[in-house]
C-alpha positions in Angstrom: -41.8 47.4 -21.8 -43.1 50.1 -24.2 -42.0 53.6 -23.3 -44.3 56.5 -24.1 -42.9 60.0 -24.4 -44.6 63.2 -23.8 -47.3 63.9 -26.3 -46.2 66.2 -29.0 -48.9 67.3 -31.4 -46.4 68.2 -34.0 -44.9 64.7 -34.1 -46.7 62.4 -36.6 -48.5 59.4 -35.2 -46.4 57.1 -37.4 -43.2 58.3 -35.7 -44.5 57.6 -32.2 -45.6 54.1 -33.3 -42.1 53.4 -34.7 -40.4 54.4 -31.5 -42.7 52.2 -29.5 -42.3 49.3 -31.9 -38.5 49.6 -31.7 -38.5 49.5 -27.9 -40.7 46.5 -28.0 -38.4 44.7 -30.5 -35.3 45.4 -28.3 -37.1 44.1 -25.2 -38.1 41.0 -27.1 -34.5 40.4 -28.3 -33.2 40.7 -24.7 -35.8 38.2 -23.5 -34.9 35.8 -26.3 -31.2 36.1 -25.5 -31.8 35.3 -21.8 -33.9 32.3 -22.7 -31.2 31.0 -25.0 -28.6 31.4 -22.3 -30.8 29.5 -19.8 -31.4 26.7 -22.3 -27.6 26.4 -23.1 -26.8 26.1 -19.4 -29.4 23.3 -19.0 -28.1 21.5 -22.1 -24.5 21.7 -20.8 -25.5 20.3 -17.5 -26.9 17.2 -19.2 -24.1 16.8 -21.7 -22.1 13.6 -21.7 -19.1 15.3 -20.0 -21.3 16.3 -17.0 -23.4 13.2 -16.6 -22.4 9.8 -15.0 -24.3 6.8 -16.3 -23.5 4.0 -13.9 -23.9 1.1 -16.3 -21.4 2.8 -18.7 -19.0 4.1 -16.0 -15.7 2.3 -16.6 -14.7 1.6 -12.9 -18.1 0.2 -12.2 -18.1 -2.0 -15.4 -14.6 -3.2 -14.5 -15.6 -4.1 -11.0 -18.6 -6.0 -12.3 -16.5 -7.9 -14.7 -14.0 -8.8 -12.0 -16.8 -10.0 -9.8 -18.4 -12.1 -12.6 -15.0 -13.6 -13.5 -14.3 -14.5 -9.8 -17.7 -16.2 -9.6 -17.0 -18.2 -12.7 -13.7 -19.3 -11.4 -15.0 -19.9 -7.9 -17.0 -22.9 -9.2 -13.7 -24.6 -9.6 -12.2 -24.2 -6.2 -15.2 -23.5 -4.0 -17.7 -26.1 -5.2 -15.2 -28.9 -6.0 -12.6 -28.3 -3.2 -14.5 -26.3 -0.6 -12.1 -23.3 -0.6 -13.0 -19.7 -0.1 -11.8 -17.0 -2.5 -9.2 -15.9 0.1 -8.0 -19.4 0.7 -7.6 -20.1 -3.0 -5.6 -16.9 -3.5 -3.2 -17.9 -0.8 -2.9 -21.5 -2.1 -2.2 -20.2 -5.6 0.5 -17.8 -4.3 2.1 -20.6 -2.3 1.9 -22.8 -5.4 4.2 -20.4 -7.2 6.5 -19.7 -4.2 6.3 -22.5 -1.7 7.8 -20.5 1.1 6.4 -17.0 1.8 6.3 -14.5 4.8 2.8 -13.7 5.9 3.2 -10.0 4.9 4.3 -11.0 1.4 1.2 -13.1 1.0 -0.9 -10.1 1.8 0.8 -8.1 -0.9 0.7 -10.8 -3.5 -3.0 -11.7 -3.0 -4.2 -8.1 -2.3 -5.8 -9.3 0.9 -5.8 -7.3 4.1 -4.3 -8.7 7.3 -7.6 -9.8 8.7 -8.5 -11.8 5.6 -5.1 -13.3 5.5 -5.2 -14.3 9.1 -8.6 -15.9 8.9 -7.8 -17.8 5.7 -4.5 -18.9 7.1 -6.1 -20.3 10.2 -8.6 -22.3 8.1 -5.9 -23.7 5.8 -3.7 -24.6 8.7 -6.6 -26.4 10.5 -7.2 -28.4 7.3 -3.5 -29.4 7.0 -3.0 -27.4 3.8 -0.3 -25.0 5.1 2.0 -24.8 8.0 3.5 -21.8 9.7 6.8 -21.3 11.4 8.7 -18.4 12.8 11.1 -16.5 10.6 14.6 -17.1 12.0 15.6 -13.6 10.7 12.6 -11.9 12.2 10.9 -13.4 15.2 7.8 -11.3 14.7 7.2 -12.7 11.2 5.8 -16.1 10.2 6.9 -18.1 7.2 4.1 -20.0 5.5 4.7 -23.2 3.4 2.5 -25.7 1.7 2.2 -29.1 3.3 2.4 -32.3 1.2 -1.4 -32.3 1.3 -1.4 -28.7 0.2 0.8 -29.3 -2.7 -1.3 -32.3 -3.8 -4.5 -30.1 -3.6 -2.8 -27.4 -5.6 -1.9 -29.9 -8.3 -5.5 -31.1 -8.5 -7.0 -27.6 -8.8 -4.5 -26.1 -11.3 -5.7 -28.0 -14.4 -9.3 -27.1 -13.7 -8.4 -23.4 -13.0 -6.5 -23.2 -16.3 -9.3 -24.8 -18.2 -11.8 -22.3 -16.8 -9.4 -19.4 -17.8 -9.3 -20.9 -21.3 -13.1 -21.0 -21.4 -13.3 -17.3 -20.5 -10.7 -16.2 -23.0 -12.1 -18.4 -25.8 -14.4 -15.5 -26.9 -11.3 -13.5 -27.8 -8.8 -13.9 -30.6 -5.1 -14.3 -29.9 -4.6 -10.6 -31.0 -7.4 -9.5 -28.7 -5.9 -11.4 -25.8 -2.5 -9.7 -26.4 -4.2 -6.3 -26.6 -6.1 -7.0 -23.4 -2.9 -7.9 -21.6 -1.2 -4.7 -22.6 -4.3 -2.6 -21.8 -4.6 -4.2 -18.4 -1.0 -3.5 -17.6 -1.4 0.2 -18.6 -4.5 0.6 -16.6 -3.0 -1.1 -13.5 0.0 1.2 -13.7 -2.2 4.3 -14.1 -4.3 3.3 -11.1 -1.2 2.7 -9.0 0.0 6.2 -9.9 -3.3 7.7 -8.9 -3.2 5.9 -5.5 0.5 6.6 -4.8 0.4 10.2 -6.0 -3.1 11.5 -6.3 -3.8 14.8 -8.2 -3.7 17.7 -5.8 -1.4 16.2 -3.2 1.0 18.7 -1.9 4.7 17.9 -2.1 
């Protein structure tokens, strides 16, 4: 806003014009500064550090990759041997350790109790596993593969390993080694965040 002082007939017109012009310039500078600050705030809000792009968001990409890999492997055990994902995980765990407590199966397969229970009932009904009481803990069940279960496991393993090789064929040996190390680091970091999240009070 231009400020006009009291008219002074002794003051030259040029001086009055310079005062008004100076006020107008300062007002314009203030408006420009305010506009710049508003623009900067808007730019910062849209900066990479403040914007989440789902298709580039690492947890989402990793989840999609895991799902896609699971679907690729499922063709081996689901289509050819009529096993669900949960049943296959349990079978694979028992293939490594033929005798496991039910709670240990849940930990090894990352399945919750409900999924373990349902898959176990199906596997038992098909004669693939058998369950017995743990002599050391009457509340716990010990799960073992039956002869038919072991035979099924031996049939699936070559196909499962071949599918793994197909997936990894796009990587060099050095890349596979790097991937293994990176996955171990990320898994450890994720475990730390779950077990001791930032901000948790001691």
